[in-house]
PDB file of N, CA, C and O in Angstrom, chain B, residues numbered from 101:
ATOM      1  N   MET B 101     298.553 -92.554  -9.887  1.00  0.00           N
ATOM      2  CA  MET B 101     298.264 -93.304 -11.082  1.00  0.00           C
ATOM      3  C   MET B 101     298.894 -92.561 -12.260  1.00  0.00           C
ATOM      4  O   MET B 101     298.681 -91.360 -12.423  1.00  0.00           O
ATOM      5  N   ASP B 102     299.669 -93.273 -13.078  1.00  0.00           N
ATOM      6  CA  ASP B 102     300.277 -92.610 -14.229  1.00  0.00           C
ATOM      7  C   ASP B 102     299.284 -92.495 -15.382  1.00  0.00           C
ATOM      8  O   ASP B 102     298.249 -93.162 -15.394  1.00  0.00           O
ATOM      9  N   SER B 103     299.608 -91.650 -16.339  1.00  0.00           N
ATOM     10  CA  SER B 103     298.661 -91.358 -17.420  1.00  0.00           C
ATOM     11  C   SER B 103     298.396 -92.573 -18.299  1.00  0.00           C
ATOM     12  O   SER B 103     297.303 -92.691 -18.853  1.00  0.00           O
ATOM     13  N   ALA B 104     299.359 -93.481 -18.446  1.00  0.00           N
ATOM     14  CA  ALA B 104     299.163 -94.683 -19.270  1.00  0.00           C
ATOM     15  C   ALA B 104     298.132 -95.610 -18.639  1.00  0.00           C
ATOM     16  O   ALA B 104     297.275 -96.145 -19.341  1.00  0.00           O
ATOM     17  N   SER B 105     298.202 -95.810 -17.320  1.00  0.00           N
ATOM     18  CA  SER B 105     297.231 -96.691 -16.670  1.00  0.00           C
ATOM     19  C   SER B 105     295.858 -96.034 -16.583  1.00  0.00           C
ATOM     20  O   SER B 105     294.841 -96.723 -16.654  1.00  0.00           O
ATOM     21  N   LEU B 106     295.812 -94.703 -16.428  1.00  0.00           N
ATOM     22  CA  LEU B 106     294.536 -94.000 -16.435  1.00  0.00           C
ATOM     23  C   LEU B 106     293.889 -94.123 -17.811  1.00  0.00           C
ATOM     24  O   LEU B 106     292.688 -94.374 -17.912  1.00  0.00           O
ATOM     25  N   TYR B 107     294.679 -93.949 -18.868  1.00  0.00           N
ATOM     26  CA  TYR B 107     294.166 -94.105 -20.231  1.00  0.00           C
ATOM     27  C   TYR B 107     293.608 -95.513 -20.418  1.00  0.00           C
ATOM     28  O   TYR B 107     292.514 -95.672 -20.961  1.00  0.00           O
ATOM     29  N   SER B 108     294.332 -96.524 -19.982  1.00  0.00           N
ATOM     30  CA  SER B 108     293.876 -97.915 -20.118  1.00  0.00           C
ATOM     31  C   SER B 108     292.590 -98.152 -19.352  1.00  0.00           C
ATOM     32  O   SER B 108     291.689 -98.824 -19.853  1.00  0.00           O
ATOM     33  N   GLN B 109     292.490 -97.612 -18.145  1.00  0.00           N
ATOM     34  CA  GLN B 109     291.287 -97.763 -17.323  1.00  0.00           C
ATOM     35  C   GLN B 109     290.082 -97.106 -18.007  1.00  0.00           C
ATOM     36  O   GLN B 109     289.002 -97.693 -18.074  1.00  0.00           O
ATOM     37  N   LEU B 110     290.276 -95.901 -18.506  1.00  0.00           N
ATOM     38  CA  LEU B 110     289.177 -95.204 -19.176  1.00  0.00           C
ATOM     39  C   LEU B 110     288.805 -95.877 -20.489  1.00  0.00           C
ATOM     40  O   LEU B 110     287.621 -95.976 -20.809  1.00  0.00           O
ATOM     41  N   ARG B 111     289.788 -96.344 -21.260  1.00  0.00           N
ATOM     42  CA  ARG B 111     289.498 -97.031 -22.524  1.00  0.00           C
ATOM     43  C   ARG B 111     288.697 -98.300 -22.263  1.00  0.00           C
ATOM     44  O   ARG B 111     287.802 -98.641 -23.036  1.00  0.00           O
ATOM     45  N   GLU B 112     289.014 -99.000 -21.178  1.00  0.00           N
ATOM     46  CA  GLU B 112     288.282-100.219 -20.840  1.00  0.00           C
ATOM     47  C   GLU B 112     286.840 -99.894 -20.453  1.00  0.00           C
ATOM     48  O   GLU B 112     285.914-100.566 -20.906  1.00  0.00           O
ATOM     49  N   GLN B 113     286.645 -98.888 -19.635  1.00  0.00           N
ATOM     50  CA  GLN B 113     285.297 -98.536 -19.192  1.00  0.00           C
ATOM     51  C   GLN B 113     284.457 -97.980 -20.340  1.00  0.00           C
ATOM     52  O   GLN B 113     283.258 -98.245 -20.416  1.00  0.00           O
ATOM     53  N   PHE B 114     285.073 -97.219 -21.222  1.00  0.00           N
ATOM     54  CA  PHE B 114     284.346 -96.592 -22.333  1.00  0.00           C
ATOM     55  C   PHE B 114     284.745 -97.234 -23.663  1.00  0.00           C
ATOM     56  O   PHE B 114     284.983 -96.541 -24.652  1.00  0.00           O
ATOM     57  N   SER B 115     284.813 -98.548 -23.670  1.00  0.00           N
ATOM     58  CA  SER B 115     285.269 -99.289 -24.855  1.00  0.00           C
ATOM     59  C   SER B 115     284.326 -99.157 -26.041  1.00  0.00           C
ATOM     60  O   SER B 115     284.738 -99.423 -27.170  1.00  0.00           O
ATOM     61  N   TYR B 116     283.088 -98.760 -25.832  1.00  0.00           N
ATOM     62  CA  TYR B 116     282.124 -98.600 -26.915  1.00  0.00           C
ATOM     63  C   TYR B 116     282.393 -97.362 -27.761  1.00  0.00           C
ATOM     64  O   TYR B 116     281.827 -97.220 -28.844  1.00  0.00           O
ATOM     65  N   LEU B 117     283.253 -96.462 -27.278  1.00  0.00           N
ATOM     66  CA  LEU B 117     283.584 -95.251 -28.036  1.00  0.00           C
ATOM     67  C   LEU B 117     284.665 -95.563 -29.063  1.00  0.00           C
ATOM     68  O   LEU B 117     285.590 -96.328 -28.790  1.00  0.00           O
ATOM     69  N   THR B 118     284.541 -94.962 -30.251  1.00  0.00           N
ATOM     70  CA  THR B 118     285.624 -95.073 -31.218  1.00  0.00           C
ATOM     71  C   THR B 118     286.812 -94.273 -30.695  1.00  0.00           C
ATOM     72  O   THR B 118     286.679 -93.503 -29.744  1.00  0.00           O
ATOM     73  N   GLU B 119     287.957 -94.455 -31.310  1.00  0.00           N
ATOM     74  CA  GLU B 119     289.151 -93.721 -30.870  1.00  0.00           C
ATOM     75  C   GLU B 119     288.946 -92.211 -31.019  1.00  0.00           C
ATOM     76  O   GLU B 119     289.345 -91.447 -30.140  1.00  0.00           O
ATOM     77  N   ASP B 120     288.333 -91.777 -32.115  1.00  0.00           N
ATOM     78  CA  ASP B 120     288.061 -90.347 -32.305  1.00  0.00           C
ATOM     79  C   ASP B 120     287.094 -89.816 -31.248  1.00  0.00           C
ATOM     80  O   ASP B 120     287.308 -88.737 -30.697  1.00  0.00           O
ATOM     81  N   GLN B 121     286.030 -90.570 -30.965  1.00  0.00           N
ATOM     82  CA  GLN B 121     285.072 -90.143 -29.940  1.00  0.00           C
ATOM     83  C   GLN B 121     285.761 -90.047 -28.586  1.00  0.00           C
ATOM     84  O   GLN B 121     285.574 -89.077 -27.852  1.00  0.00           O
ATOM     85  N   PHE B 122     286.551 -91.049 -28.262  1.00  0.00           N
ATOM     86  CA  PHE B 122     287.255 -91.067 -26.979  1.00  0.00           C
ATOM     87  C   PHE B 122     288.170 -89.857 -26.838  1.00  0.00           C
ATOM     88  O   PHE B 122     288.222 -89.224 -25.784  1.00  0.00           O
ATOM     89  N   ASP B 123     288.889 -89.543 -27.910  1.00  0.00           N
ATOM     90  CA  ASP B 123     289.830 -88.417 -27.869  1.00  0.00           C
ATOM     91  C   ASP B 123     289.129 -87.073 -27.744  1.00  0.00           C
ATOM     92  O   ASP B 123     289.713 -86.120 -27.228  1.00  0.00           O
ATOM     93  N   ASN B 124     287.887 -86.978 -28.206  1.00  0.00           N
ATOM     94  CA  ASN B 124     287.160 -85.703 -28.196  1.00  0.00           C
ATOM     95  C   ASN B 124     286.213 -85.535 -27.013  1.00  0.00           C
ATOM     96  O   ASN B 124     285.692 -84.440 -26.799  1.00  0.00           O
ATOM     97  N   ASN B 125     285.982 -86.586 -26.245  1.00  0.00           N
ATOM     98  CA  ASN B 125     285.065 -86.494 -25.107  1.00  0.00           C
ATOM     99  C   ASN B 125     285.801 -86.049 -23.854  1.00  0.00           C
ATOM    100  O   ASN B 125     287.022 -86.160 -23.751  1.00  0.00           O
ATOM    101  N   GLU B 126     285.020 -85.538 -22.901  1.00  0.00           N
ATOM    102  CA  GLU B 126     285.560 -85.100 -21.616  1.00  0.00           C
ATOM    103  C   GLU B 126     285.094 -86.072 -20.538  1.00  0.00           C
ATOM    104  O   GLU B 126     283.929 -86.468 -20.515  1.00  0.00           O
ATOM    105  N   PHE B 127     285.994 -86.450 -19.656  1.00  0.00           N
ATOM    106  CA  PHE B 127     285.690 -87.380 -18.575  1.00  0.00           C
ATOM    107  C   PHE B 127     286.013 -86.708 -17.245  1.00  0.00           C
ATOM    108  O   PHE B 127     286.904 -85.863 -17.150  1.00  0.00           O
ATOM    109  N   PHE B 128     285.262 -87.109 -16.225  1.00  0.00           N
ATOM    110  CA  PHE B 128     285.559 -86.635 -14.879  1.00  0.00           C
ATOM    111  C   PHE B 128     285.217 -87.739 -13.893  1.00  0.00           C
ATOM    112  O   PHE B 128     284.405 -88.622 -14.169  1.00  0.00           O
ATOM    113  N   LYS B 129     285.862 -87.661 -12.731  1.00  0.00           N
ATOM    114  CA  LYS B 129     285.653 -88.655 -11.686  1.00  0.00           C
ATOM    115  C   LYS B 129     284.878 -88.014 -10.554  1.00  0.00           C
ATOM    116  O   LYS B 129     285.224 -86.929 -10.087  1.00  0.00           O
ATOM    117  N   TYR B 130     283.821 -88.694 -10.110  1.00  0.00           N
ATOM    118  CA  TYR B 130     282.989 -88.204  -9.011  1.00  0.00           C
ATOM    119  C   TYR B 130     282.626 -89.376  -8.125  1.00  0.00           C
ATOM    120  O   TYR B 130     282.048 -90.361  -8.586  1.00  0.00           O
ATOM    121  N   LYS B 131     282.959 -89.270  -6.873  1.00  0.00           N
ATOM    122  CA  LYS B 131     282.688 -90.319  -5.885  1.00  0.00           C
ATOM    123  C   LYS B 131     283.188 -91.685  -6.356  1.00  0.00           C
ATOM    124  O   LYS B 131     282.500 -92.697  -6.219  1.00  0.00           O
ATOM    125  N   GLY B 132     284.402 -91.690  -6.914  1.00  0.00           N
ATOM    126  CA  GLY B 132     285.056 -92.937  -7.299  1.00  0.00           C
ATOM    127  C   GLY B 132     284.599 -93.537  -8.623  1.00  0.00           C
ATOM    128  O   GLY B 132     285.025 -94.638  -8.972  1.00  0.00           O
ATOM    129  N   HIS B 133     283.746 -92.845  -9.365  1.00  0.00           N
ATOM    130  CA  HIS B 133     283.235 -93.366 -10.639  1.00  0.00           C
ATOM    131  C   HIS B 133     283.544 -92.378 -11.755  1.00  0.00           C
ATOM    132  O   HIS B 133     283.392 -91.170 -11.575  1.00  0.00           O
ATOM    133  N   TRP B 134     283.977 -92.883 -12.909  1.00  0.00           N
ATOM    134  CA  TRP B 134     284.256 -92.033 -14.061  1.00  0.00           C
ATOM    135  C   TRP B 134     282.998 -91.801 -14.875  1.00  0.00           C
ATOM    136  O   TRP B 134     282.203 -92.719 -15.075  1.00  0.00           O
ATOM    137  N   TYR B 135     282.818 -90.578 -15.343  1.00  0.00           N
ATOM    138  CA  TYR B 135     281.665 -90.190 -16.158  1.00  0.00           C
ATOM    139  C   TYR B 135     282.147 -89.544 -17.454  1.00  0.00           C
ATOM    140  O   TYR B 135     283.203 -88.912 -17.497  1.00  0.00           O
ATOM    141  N   ASP B 136     281.358 -89.715 -18.496  1.00  0.00           N
ATOM    142  CA  ASP B 136     281.587 -89.080 -19.776  1.00  0.00           C
ATOM    143  C   ASP B 136     280.578 -87.939 -19.900  1.00  0.00           C
ATOM    144  O   ASP B 136     279.373 -88.181 -19.838  1.00  0.00           O
ATOM    145  N   VAL B 137     281.040 -86.719 -20.072  1.00  0.00           N
ATOM    146  CA  VAL B 137     280.154 -85.565 -20.154  1.00  0.00           C
ATOM    147  C   VAL B 137     279.140 -85.720 -21.291  1.00  0.00           C
ATOM    148  O   VAL B 137     278.018 -85.223 -21.192  1.00  0.00           O
ATOM    149  N   ALA B 138     279.526 -86.399 -22.358  1.00  0.00           N
ATOM    150  CA  ALA B 138     278.634 -86.584 -23.510  1.00  0.00           C
ATOM    151  C   ALA B 138     277.402 -87.427 -23.171  1.00  0.00           C
ATOM    152  O   ALA B 138     276.429 -87.414 -23.926  1.00  0.00           O
ATOM    153  N   GLU B 139     277.423 -88.151 -22.064  1.00  0.00           N
ATOM    154  CA  GLU B 139     276.288 -88.986 -21.665  1.00  0.00           C
ATOM    155  C   GLU B 139     275.245 -88.208 -20.855  1.00  0.00           C
ATOM    156  O   GLU B 139     274.213 -88.764 -20.481  1.00  0.00           O
ATOM    157  N   PHE B 140     275.504 -86.945 -20.586  1.00  0.00           N
ATOM    158  CA  PHE B 140     274.578 -86.130 -19.808  1.00  0.00           C
ATOM    159  C   PHE B 140     273.588 -85.442 -20.742  1.00  0.00           C
ATOM    160  O   PHE B 140     273.932 -85.053 -21.858  1.00  0.00           O
ATOM    161  N   MET B 141     272.366 -85.302 -20.270  1.00  0.00           N
ATOM    162  CA  MET B 141     271.335 -84.594 -21.013  1.00  0.00           C
ATOM    163  C   MET B 141     271.472 -83.102 -20.742  1.00  0.00           C
ATOM    164  O   MET B 141     271.686 -82.691 -19.602  1.00  0.00           O
ATOM    165  N   ARG B 142     271.348 -82.301 -21.779  1.00  0.00           N
ATOM    166  CA  ARG B 142     271.397 -80.853 -21.613  1.00  0.00           C
ATOM    167  C   ARG B 142     270.125 -80.393 -20.901  1.00  0.00           C
ATOM    168  O   ARG B 142     269.031 -80.879 -21.188  1.00  0.00           O
ATOM    169  N   VAL B 143     270.278 -79.470 -19.990  1.00  0.00           N
ATOM    170  CA  VAL B 143     269.139 -78.935 -19.247  1.00  0.00           C
ATOM    171  C   VAL B 143     268.498 -77.821 -20.083  1.00  0.00           C
ATOM    172  O   VAL B 143     269.187 -76.917 -20.557  1.00  0.00           O
ATOM    173  N   ASP B 144     267.177 -77.895 -20.255  1.00  0.00           N
ATOM    174  CA  ASP B 144     266.475 -76.826 -20.963  1.00  0.00           C
ATOM    175  C   ASP B 144     265.630 -76.019 -19.971  1.00  0.00           C
ATOM    176  O   ASP B 144     265.643 -76.297 -18.772  1.00  0.00           O
ATOM    177  N   ASN B 145     264.910 -75.039 -20.464  1.00  0.00           N
ATOM    178  CA  ASN B 145     264.150 -74.132 -19.588  1.00  0.00           C
ATOM    179  C   ASN B 145     262.997 -74.815 -18.863  1.00  0.00           C
ATOM    180  O   ASN B 145     262.499 -74.270 -17.878  1.00  0.00           O
ATOM    181  N   ASN B 146     262.561 -75.972 -19.308  1.00  0.00           N
ATOM    182  CA  ASN B 146     261.465 -76.689 -18.654  1.00  0.00           C
ATOM    183  C   ASN B 146     261.938 -77.609 -17.530  1.00  0.00           C
ATOM    184  O   ASN B 146     261.125 -78.205 -16.823  1.00  0.00           O
ATOM    185  N   SER B 147     263.222 -77.718 -17.374  1.00  0.00           N
ATOM    186  CA  SER B 147     263.789 -78.602 -16.359  1.00  0.00           C
ATOM    187  C   SER B 147     263.831 -77.913 -15.000  1.00  0.00           C
ATOM    188  O   SER B 147     264.040 -76.702 -14.927  1.00  0.00           O
ATOM    189  N   PRO B 148     263.636 -78.673 -13.923  1.00  0.00           N
ATOM    190  CA  PRO B 148     263.760 -78.070 -12.591  1.00  0.00           C
ATOM    191  C   PRO B 148     265.200 -77.650 -12.271  1.00  0.00           C
ATOM    192  O   PRO B 148     265.429 -76.936 -11.294  1.00  0.00           O
ATOM    193  N   PHE B 149     266.163 -78.081 -13.073  1.00  0.00           N
ATOM    194  CA  PHE B 149     267.577 -77.757 -12.834  1.00  0.00           C
ATOM    195  C   PHE B 149     268.053 -76.539 -13.619  1.00  0.00           C
ATOM    196  O   PHE B 149     269.201 -76.128 -13.448  1.00  0.00           O
ATOM    197  N   HIS B 150     267.223 -75.945 -14.469  1.00  0.00           N
ATOM    198  CA  HIS B 150     267.700 -74.983 -15.464  1.00  0.00           C
ATOM    199  C   HIS B 150     268.343 -73.723 -14.901  1.00  0.00           C
ATOM    200  O   HIS B 150     269.116 -73.084 -15.615  1.00  0.00           O
ATOM    201  N   LYS B 151     268.075 -73.341 -13.698  1.00  0.00           N
ATOM    202  CA  LYS B 151     268.653 -72.101 -13.173  1.00  0.00           C
ATOM    203  C   LYS B 151     270.076 -72.270 -12.647  1.00  0.00           C
ATOM    204  O   LYS B 151     270.825 -71.296 -12.571  1.00  0.00           O
ATOM    205  N   LYS B 152     270.458 -73.496 -12.283  1.00  0.00           N
ATOM    206  CA  LYS B 152     271.766 -73.680 -11.661  1.00  0.00           C
ATOM    207  C   LYS B 152     272.664 -74.692 -12.365  1.00  0.00           C
ATOM    208  O   LYS B 152     273.874 -74.682 -12.139  1.00  0.00           O
ATOM    209  N   TRP B 153     272.121 -75.559 -13.204  1.00  0.00           N
ATOM    210  CA  TRP B 153     272.888 -76.660 -13.765  1.00  0.00           C
ATOM    211  C   TRP B 153     272.814 -76.679 -15.287  1.00  0.00           C
ATOM    212  O   TRP B 153     271.859 -76.173 -15.876  1.00  0.00           O
ATOM    213  N   ASP B 154     273.834 -77.270 -15.923  1.00  0.00           N
ATOM    214  CA  ASP B 154     273.899 -77.353 -17.384  1.00  0.00           C
ATOM    215  C   ASP B 154     273.483 -78.716 -17.920  1.00  0.00           C
ATOM    216  O   ASP B 154     273.050 -78.815 -19.068  1.00  0.00           O
ATOM    217  N   GLY B 155     273.605 -79.766 -17.115  1.00  0.00           N
ATOM    218  CA  GLY B 155     273.262 -81.104 -17.578  1.00  0.00           C
ATOM    219  C   GLY B 155     272.969 -82.034 -16.430  1.00  0.00           C
ATOM    220  O   GLY B 155     273.278 -81.735 -15.277  1.00  0.00           O
ATOM    221  N   TYR B 156     272.353 -83.198 -16.759  1.00  0.00           N
ATOM    222  CA  TYR B 156     272.054 -84.194 -15.733  1.00  0.00           C
ATOM    223  C   TYR B 156     272.108 -85.592 -16.326  1.00  0.00           C
ATOM    224  O   TYR B 156     271.966 -85.781 -17.534  1.00  0.00           O
ATOM    225  N   SER B 157     272.314 -86.556 -15.461  1.00  0.00           N
ATOM    226  CA  SER B 157     272.283 -87.970 -15.815  1.00  0.00           C
ATOM    227  C   SER B 157     271.588 -88.699 -14.675  1.00  0.00           C
ATOM    228  O   SER B 157     272.020 -88.619 -13.525  1.00  0.00           O
ATOM    229  N   SER B 158     270.520 -89.406 -14.992  1.00  0.00           N
ATOM    230  CA  SER B 158     269.738 -90.092 -13.957  1.00  0.00           C
ATOM    231  C   SER B 158     270.371 -91.416 -13.567  1.00  0.00           C
ATOM    232  O   SER B 158     270.795 -92.193 -14.423  1.00  0.00           O
ATOM    233  N   ASP B 159     270.431 -91.667 -12.258  1.00  0.00           N
ATOM    234  CA  ASP B 159     270.844 -92.970 -11.735  1.00  0.00           C
ATOM    235  C   ASP B 159     269.622 -93.874 -11.590  1.00  0.00           C
ATOM    236  O   ASP B 159     269.693 -95.084 -11.807  1.00  0.00           O
ATOM    237  N   SER B 160     268.513 -93.264 -11.220  1.00  0.00           N
ATOM    238  CA  SER B 160     267.245 -93.969 -11.041  1.00  0.00           C
ATOM    239  C   SER B 160     266.132 -92.975 -11.345  1.00  0.00           C
ATOM    240  O   SER B 160     266.402 -91.852 -11.771  1.00  0.00           O
ATOM    241  N   TYR B 161     264.909 -93.372 -11.135  1.00  0.00           N
ATOM    242  CA  TYR B 161     263.779 -92.477 -11.363  1.00  0.00           C
ATOM    243  C   TYR B 161     263.823 -91.271 -10.425  1.00  0.00           C
ATOM    244  O   TYR B 161     263.296 -90.207 -10.748  1.00  0.00           O
ATOM    245  N   PHE B 162     264.449 -91.444  -9.270  1.00  0.00           N
ATOM    246  CA  PHE B 162     264.421 -90.418  -8.226  1.00  0.00           C
ATOM    247  C   PHE B 162     265.760 -89.727  -7.965  1.00  0.00           C
ATOM    248  O   PHE B 162     265.811 -88.803  -7.153  1.00  0.00           O
ATOM    249  N   SER B 163     266.836 -90.138  -8.620  1.00  0.00           N
ATOM    250  CA  SER B 163     268.138 -89.564  -8.293  1.00  0.00           C
ATOM    251  C   SER B 163     269.069 -89.554  -9.495  1.00  0.00           C
ATOM    252  O   SER B 163     268.831 -90.223 -10.500  1.00  0.00           O
ATOM    253  N   GLY B 164     270.137 -88.775  -9.361  1.00  0.00           N
ATOM    254  CA  GLY B 164     271.123 -88.715 -10.422  1.00  0.00           C
ATOM    255  C   GLY B 164     272.213 -87.706 -10.126  1.00  0.00           C
ATOM    256  O   GLY B 164     272.375 -87.245  -8.996  1.00  0.00           O
ATOM    257  N   ILE B 165     272.958 -87.373 -11.175  1.00  0.00           N
ATOM    258  CA  ILE B 165     274.093 -86.472 -11.093  1.00  0.00           C
ATOM    259  C   ILE B 165     273.776 -85.239 -11.945  1.00  0.00           C
ATOM    260  O   ILE B 165     273.214 -85.361 -13.033  1.00  0.00           O
ATOM    261  N   VAL B 166     274.134 -84.065 -11.451  1.00  0.00           N
ATOM    262  CA  VAL B 166     274.007 -82.825 -12.202  1.00  0.00           C
ATOM    263  C   VAL B 166     275.400 -82.220 -12.388  1.00  0.00           C
ATOM    264  O   VAL B 166     276.282 -82.392 -11.546  1.00  0.00           O
ATOM    265  N   ILE B 167     275.583 -81.505 -13.511  1.00  0.00           N
ATOM    266  CA  ILE B 167     276.878 -80.886 -13.777  1.00  0.00           C
ATOM    267  C   ILE B 167     276.688 -79.438 -14.214  1.00  0.00           C
ATOM    268  O   ILE B 167     275.652 -79.056 -14.757  1.00  0.00           O
ATOM    269  N   LYS B 168     277.713 -78.660 -13.961  1.00  0.00           N
ATOM    270  CA  LYS B 168     277.763 -77.266 -14.409  1.00  0.00           C
ATOM    271  C   LYS B 168     279.195 -76.985 -14.842  1.00  0.00           C
ATOM    272  O   LYS B 168     280.147 -77.317 -14.136  1.00  0.00           O
ATOM    273  N   TYR B 169     279.332 -76.372 -16.008  1.00  0.00           N
ATOM    274  CA  TYR B 169     280.657 -75.984 -16.468  1.00  0.00           C
ATOM    275  C   TYR B 169     281.083 -74.703 -15.777  1.00  0.00           C
ATOM    276  O   TYR B 169     280.337 -73.724 -15.747  1.00  0.00           O
ATOM    277  N   GLY B 170     282.281 -74.714 -15.224  1.00  0.00           N
ATOM    278  CA  GLY B 170     282.837 -73.518 -14.615  1.00  0.00           C
ATOM    279  C   GLY B 170     283.508 -72.655 -15.667  1.00  0.00           C
ATOM    280  O   GLY B 170     283.833 -73.132 -16.755  1.00  0.00           O
ATOM    281  N   PHE B 171     283.714 -71.405 -15.350  1.00  0.00           N
ATOM    282  CA  PHE B 171     284.366 -70.480 -16.280  1.00  0.00           C
ATOM    283  C   PHE B 171     285.798 -70.892 -16.584  1.00  0.00           C
ATOM    284  O   PHE B 171     286.336 -70.536 -17.633  1.00  0.00           O
ATOM    285  N   ASP B 172     286.422 -71.640 -15.675  1.00  0.00           N
ATOM    286  CA  ASP B 172     287.810 -72.062 -15.861  1.00  0.00           C
ATOM    287  C   ASP B 172     287.925 -73.405 -16.578  1.00  0.00           C
ATOM    288  O   ASP B 172     289.028 -73.935 -16.707  1.00  0.00           O
ATOM    289  N   GLY B 173     286.802 -73.969 -17.048  1.00  0.00           N
ATOM    290  CA  GLY B 173     286.831 -75.244 -17.754  1.00  0.00           C
ATOM    291  C   GLY B 173     286.594 -76.453 -16.868  1.00  0.00           C
ATOM    292  O   GLY B 173     286.437 -77.567 -17.366  1.00  0.00           O
ATOM    293  N   ASN B 174     286.567 -76.245 -15.567  1.00  0.00           N
ATOM    294  CA  ASN B 174     286.285 -77.345 -14.648  1.00  0.00           C
ATOM    295  C   ASN B 174     284.804 -77.683 -14.664  1.00  0.00           C
ATOM    296  O   ASN B 174     283.970 -76.860 -15.041  1.00  0.00           O
ATOM    297  N   VAL B 175     284.488 -78.896 -14.254  1.00  0.00           N
ATOM    298  CA  VAL B 175     283.104 -79.336 -14.153  1.00  0.00           C
ATOM    299  C   VAL B 175     282.725 -79.395 -12.678  1.00  0.00           C
ATOM    300  O   VAL B 175     283.398 -80.055 -11.887  1.00  0.00           O
ATOM    301  N   ILE B 176     281.653 -78.707 -12.309  1.00  0.00           N
ATOM    302  CA  ILE B 176     281.116 -78.749 -10.953  1.00  0.00           C
ATOM    303  C   ILE B 176     280.048 -79.833 -10.940  1.00  0.00           C
ATOM    304  O   ILE B 176     279.176 -79.858 -11.809  1.00  0.00           O
ATOM    305  N   VAL B 177     280.110 -80.724  -9.964  1.00  0.00           N
ATOM    306  CA  VAL B 177     279.231 -81.899  -9.943  1.00  0.00           C
ATOM    307  C   VAL B 177     278.439 -81.936  -8.651  1.00  0.00           C
ATOM    308  O   VAL B 177     278.938 -81.561  -7.590  1.00  0.00           O
ATOM    309  N   GLY B 178     277.195 -82.394  -8.752  1.00  0.00           N
ATOM    310  CA  GLY B 178     276.348 -82.563  -7.584  1.00  0.00           C
ATOM    311  C   GLY B 178     275.437 -83.764  -7.749  1.00  0.00           C
ATOM    312  O   GLY B 178     275.334 -84.339  -8.833  1.00  0.00           O
ATOM    313  N   THR B 179     274.786 -84.129  -6.677  1.00  0.00           N
ATOM    314  CA  THR B 179     273.819 -85.236  -6.676  1.00  0.00           C
ATOM    315  C   THR B 179     272.449 -84.671  -6.401  1.00  0.00           C
ATOM    316  O   THR B 179     272.298 -83.767  -5.578  1.00  0.00           O
ATOM    317  N   TYR B 180     271.428 -85.204  -7.094  1.00  0.00           N
ATOM    318  CA  TYR B 180     270.070 -84.757  -6.806  1.00  0.00           C
ATOM    319  C   TYR B 180     269.190 -85.940  -6.399  1.00  0.00           C
ATOM    320  O   TYR B 180     269.407 -87.073  -6.829  1.00  0.00           O
ATOM    321  N   PHE B 181     268.214 -85.655  -5.576  1.00  0.00           N
ATOM    322  CA  PHE B 181     267.195 -86.615  -5.135  1.00  0.00           C
ATOM    323  C   PHE B 181     265.845 -85.922  -5.238  1.00  0.00           C
ATOM    324  O   PHE B 181     265.720 -84.743  -4.908  1.00  0.00           O
ATOM    325  N   SER B 182     264.846 -86.646  -5.691  1.00  0.00           N
ATOM    326  CA  SER B 182     263.519 -86.031  -5.746  1.00  0.00           C
ATOM    327  C   SER B 182     262.513 -86.854  -4.974  1.00  0.00           C
ATOM    328  O   SER B 182     261.339 -86.491  -4.908  1.00  0.00           O
TER     329      SER B 182
END
């Protein structure tokens, strides 16, 4: 996929973002779906994820996605179930 079509795909999916917001946000693909890092909740000390993860986004009451920033700038992604 070339960068122009990827840009178009992401702009369509995240059309609610202004151009400035879009340019400043970070996106990643996990299991075939694009995510915006800004949509994740920051993990605090009261969270069950606080020792290993930096953020989470719930898919349902019982499941969701967790993320951790790597030292190299990459995002490590996982799935949680409770």
